[in-house]
VOVEX-121794 format. One record per residue (C-alpha): residue number from 1; x, y, z; residue in one letter. Coordinates in nm, 3 decimals, padded with zeros to 5 digits, always signed. Example, Ala and Ser with C-alpha at 12.3 -4.5 7.8 and 13.67 -1.06 7.14 Angstrom:
<rs>
[1,[+01.230,-00.450,+00.780],a]
[2,[+01.367,-00.106,+00.714],s]
</rs>
This chain:
<rs>
[1,[+03.737,+00.216,+03.637],x]
[2,[+03.518,+00.055,+03.372],x]
[3,[+03.145,+00.067,+03.440],x]
[4,[+02.942,-00.250,+03.398],x]
[5,[+02.562,-00.249,+03.388],x]
[6,[+02.372,-00.528,+03.556],x]
[7,[+02.084,-00.705,+03.382],x]
[8,[+01.844,-00.516,+03.609],x]
[9,[+01.994,-00.181,+03.510],x]
[10,[+01.975,-00.269,+03.141],x]
[11,[+01.610,-00.371,+03.181],x]
[12,[+01.535,-00.042,+03.355],x]
[13,[+01.690,+00.158,+03.071],x]
[14,[+01.486,-00.040,+02.817],x]
[15,[+01.165,+00.034,+03.009],x]
[16,[+01.255,+00.404,+03.026],x]
[17,[+01.321,+00.410,+02.652],x]
[18,[+00.991,+00.240,+02.566],x]
[19,[+00.793,+00.470,+02.796],x]
[20,[+00.963,+00.772,+02.641],x]
[21,[+00.875,+00.649,+02.293],x]
[22,[+00.511,+00.601,+02.391],x]
[23,[+00.504,+00.952,+02.539],x]
[24,[+00.641,+01.103,+02.218],x]
[25,[+00.384,+00.913,+02.009],x]
[26,[+00.108,+01.052,+02.229],x]
[27,[+00.251,+01.404,+02.246],x]
[28,[+00.290,+01.446,+01.871],x]
[29,[-00.040,+01.264,+01.803],x]
[30,[+00.112,+01.024,+01.555],x]
[31,[-00.152,+00.829,+01.362],x]
[32,[-00.193,+00.512,+01.565],x]
[33,[-00.331,+00.330,+01.260],x]
[34,[+00.019,+00.325,+01.118],x]
[35,[+00.201,+00.008,+01.217],x]
[36,[+00.526,+00.053,+01.409],x]
[37,[+00.733,-00.241,+01.296],x]
[38,[+01.058,-00.311,+01.479],x]
[39,[+01.266,-00.570,+01.297],x]
[40,[+01.475,-00.662,+01.595],x]
[41,[+01.792,-00.841,+01.497],x]
[42,[+01.681,-00.879,+01.135],x]
[43,[+01.908,-00.796,+00.842],x]
[44,[+01.771,-00.696,+00.503],x]
[45,[+01.858,-00.835,+00.161],x]
[46,[+01.735,-00.651,-00.148],x]
[47,[+01.663,-00.832,-00.475],x]
[48,[+01.665,-00.572,-00.753],x]
[49,[+01.580,-00.579,-01.126],x]
[50,[+01.289,-00.811,-01.063],x]
[51,[+00.916,-00.811,-01.147],x]
[52,[+00.570,-00.888,-01.015],x]
[53,[+00.401,-01.115,-01.266],x]
[54,[+00.039,-01.131,-01.375],x]
[55,[-00.073,-00.769,-01.394],x]
[56,[-00.277,-00.862,-01.703],x]
[57,[-00.479,-01.096,-01.480],x]
[58,[-00.501,-00.899,-01.152],x]
[59,[-00.518,-00.544,-01.296],x]
[60,[-00.431,-00.384,-00.962],x]
[61,[-00.178,-00.101,-00.966],x]
[62,[+00.006,-00.056,-00.637],x]
[63,[+00.034,+00.301,-00.506],x]
[64,[+00.346,+00.479,-00.628],x]
[65,[+00.453,+00.676,-00.322],x]
[66,[+00.764,+00.830,-00.171],x]
[67,[+00.906,+00.665,+00.023],x]
[68,[+00.793,+00.353,-00.163],x]
[69,[+00.500,+00.161,-00.020],x]
[70,[+00.608,-00.174,+00.120],x]
[71,[+00.383,-00.434,-00.043],x]
[72,[+00.355,-00.756,+00.153],x]
[73,[+00.455,-01.094,+00.011],x]
[74,[+00.296,-01.410,+00.143],x]
[75,[+00.238,-01.772,+00.047],x]
[76,[-00.071,-01.831,-00.167],x]
[77,[-00.207,-02.115,+00.043],x]
[78,[-00.513,-02.167,-00.177],x]
[79,[-00.309,-02.237,-00.491],x]
[80,[-00.354,-02.613,-00.548],x]
[81,[-00.141,-02.607,-00.864],x]
[82,[+00.174,-02.459,-00.708],x]
[83,[+00.229,-02.502,-00.334],x]
[84,[+00.524,-02.259,-00.348],x]
[85,[+00.328,-01.977,-00.515],x]
[86,[+00.360,-01.638,-00.345],x]
[87,[+00.134,-01.336,-00.392],x]
[88,[+00.221,-00.967,-00.361],x]
[89,[-00.044,-00.767,-00.175],x]
[90,[-00.131,-00.400,-00.128],x]
[91,[-00.135,-00.336,+00.250],x]
[92,[-00.469,-00.295,+00.427],x]
[93,[-00.617,+00.056,+00.425],x]
[94,[-00.545,+00.118,+00.794],x]
[95,[-00.172,+00.088,+00.714],x]
[96,[-00.190,+00.423,+00.533],x]
[97,[-00.246,+00.773,+00.667],x]
[98,[-00.606,+00.883,+00.627],x]
[99,[-00.510,+01.166,+00.388],x]
[100,[-00.377,+00.905,+00.142],x]
[101,[-00.698,+00.703,+00.115],x]
[102,[-00.828,+00.901,-00.184],x]
[103,[-00.508,+00.915,-00.390],x]
[104,[-00.555,+00.784,-00.744],x]
[105,[-00.369,+00.460,-00.814],x]
[106,[-00.514,+00.392,-01.161],x]
[107,[-00.603,+00.697,-01.372],x]
[108,[-00.745,+00.492,-01.660],x]
[109,[-01.007,+00.325,-01.440],x]
[110,[-01.005,+00.595,-01.172],x]
[111,[-00.931,+00.359,-00.887],x]
[112,[-00.836,+00.507,-00.553],x]
[113,[-00.611,+00.365,-00.285],x]
[114,[-00.917,+00.278,-00.077],x]
[115,[-01.043,+00.068,-00.372],x]
[116,[-00.730,-00.146,-00.403],x]
[117,[-00.605,-00.167,-00.043],x]
[118,[-00.587,-00.527,+00.072],x]
[119,[-00.597,-00.668,-00.282],x]
[120,[-00.336,-00.892,-00.453],x]
[121,[-00.118,-00.728,-00.717],x]
[122,[+00.036,-01.036,-00.877],x]
[123,[+00.272,-01.330,-00.831],x]
[124,[+00.640,-01.359,-00.746],x]
[125,[+00.831,-01.530,-01.034],x]
[126,[+00.797,-01.905,-00.977],x]
[127,[+01.153,-02.012,-00.888],x]
[128,[+01.205,-01.708,-00.669],x]
[129,[+00.872,-01.784,-00.500],x]
[130,[+01.005,-02.126,-00.400],x]
[131,[+01.296,-01.954,-00.226],x]
[132,[+01.060,-01.710,-00.054],x]
[133,[+00.838,-01.997,+00.060],x]
[134,[+01.136,-02.162,+00.224],x]
[135,[+01.248,-01.837,+00.389],x]
[136,[+00.898,-01.748,+00.512],x]
[137,[+00.875,-02.093,+00.670],x]
[138,[+01.204,-02.011,+00.844],x]
[139,[+01.065,-01.688,+00.990],x]
[140,[+01.159,-01.433,+00.725],x]
[141,[+00.949,-01.129,+00.635],x]
[142,[+00.928,-01.062,+00.261],x]
[143,[+00.821,-00.731,+00.106],x]
[144,[+00.814,-00.568,-00.235],x]
[145,[+00.859,-00.216,-00.370],x]
[146,[+00.712,-00.135,-00.711],x]
[147,[+00.973,+00.063,-00.906],x]
[148,[+00.778,+00.146,-01.223],x]
[149,[+00.434,+00.135,-01.381],x]
[150,[+00.288,-00.191,-01.521],x]
[151,[+00.420,-00.275,-01.866],x]
[152,[+00.452,-00.559,-02.112],x]
[153,[+00.708,-00.821,-02.015],x]
[154,[+01.057,-00.727,-02.132],x]
[155,[+01.393,-00.910,-02.171],x]
[156,[+01.523,-01.113,-02.002],x]
[157,[+01.171,-01.207,-01.889],x]
[158,[+00.957,-01.409,-02.134],x]
[159,[+00.799,-01.211,-02.418],x]
[160,[+00.433,-01.113,-02.366],x]
[161,[+00.308,-01.382,-02.604],x]
[162,[+00.525,-01.657,-02.454],x]
[163,[+00.445,-01.885,-02.161],x]
[164,[+00.522,-01.693,-01.843],x]
[165,[+00.497,-01.361,-02.027],x]
[166,[+00.221,-01.102,-02.016],x]
[167,[+00.219,-00.775,-01.824],x]
[168,[+00.453,-00.723,-01.529],x]
[169,[+00.536,-00.459,-01.269],x]
[170,[+00.909,-00.386,-01.225],x]
[171,[+01.005,-00.413,-00.860],x]
[172,[+01.257,-00.479,-00.586],x]
[173,[+01.197,-00.753,-00.329],x]
[174,[+01.317,-00.720,+00.029],x]
[175,[+01.379,-01.011,+00.264],x]
[176,[+01.433,-00.955,+00.636],x]
[177,[+01.569,-01.234,+00.853],x]
[178,[+01.803,-01.266,+01.149],x]
[179,[+02.051,-01.452,+00.927],x]
[180,[+02.148,-01.245,+00.625],x]
[181,[+02.380,-01.519,+00.499],x]
[182,[+02.097,-01.773,+00.500],x]
[183,[+01.884,-01.543,+00.285],x]
[184,[+02.171,-01.484,+00.042],x]
[185,[+02.243,-01.856,+00.010],x]
[186,[+01.878,-01.951,-00.050],x]
[187,[+01.816,-01.671,-00.301],x]
[188,[+02.145,-01.732,-00.487],x]
[189,[+02.052,-02.098,-00.528],x]
[190,[+01.719,-01.993,-00.678],x]
[191,[+01.879,-01.738,-00.912],x]
[192,[+02.112,-02.005,-01.049],x]
[193,[+01.805,-02.197,-01.167],x]
[194,[+01.643,-01.894,-01.333],x]
[195,[+01.717,-01.789,-01.694],x]
[196,[+01.686,-01.430,-01.566],x]
[197,[+01.919,-01.497,-01.272],x]
[198,[+02.218,-01.308,-01.415],x]
[199,[+02.002,-00.999,-01.463],x]
[200,[+01.874,-00.991,-01.106],x]
[201,[+02.089,-00.797,-00.858],x]
[202,[+02.132,-00.915,-00.501],x]
[203,[+02.225,-00.641,-00.255],x]
</rs>
């Protein structure tokens, strides 16, 4: 005969699972400074072949780690010129293991991770930022992975000497939301308005 679990039994199994997880964390002495993020019911959409703009202004190199460090993306609420502007940030220092705090992120200026943690890296491209603003307002989490070192803007992005050019950091953006289709629809609409839209890959 088929076995059906009652709501009470399901709740009990969830409690047992959580308690077991907490025991394992304690037993193996996992660094409690590291955030344990559970994206319950959230699907992920990756936006590849993209860039972080404005390295020439911010001059902050994100840590190049494996697996890649998830940089946070949030609305730049203090930007009075563009209410949709979004900044990419290096996570706070307590998000990293203590043995990573002294890794060198910028050899030319000898900056360490502990020097740049919690600082902004640059801006999301403007039209894409408008899409992210809309999605963040709808409860999405947006992140960024740097995929290469800072470099001069390259095609199809504006040339360094052109408006919107300068130095950029190649990257992939990640959007997590309970409705994957909503994210795809909003981002696709933004890409259609961008000259670089055909170059950007939505996964």
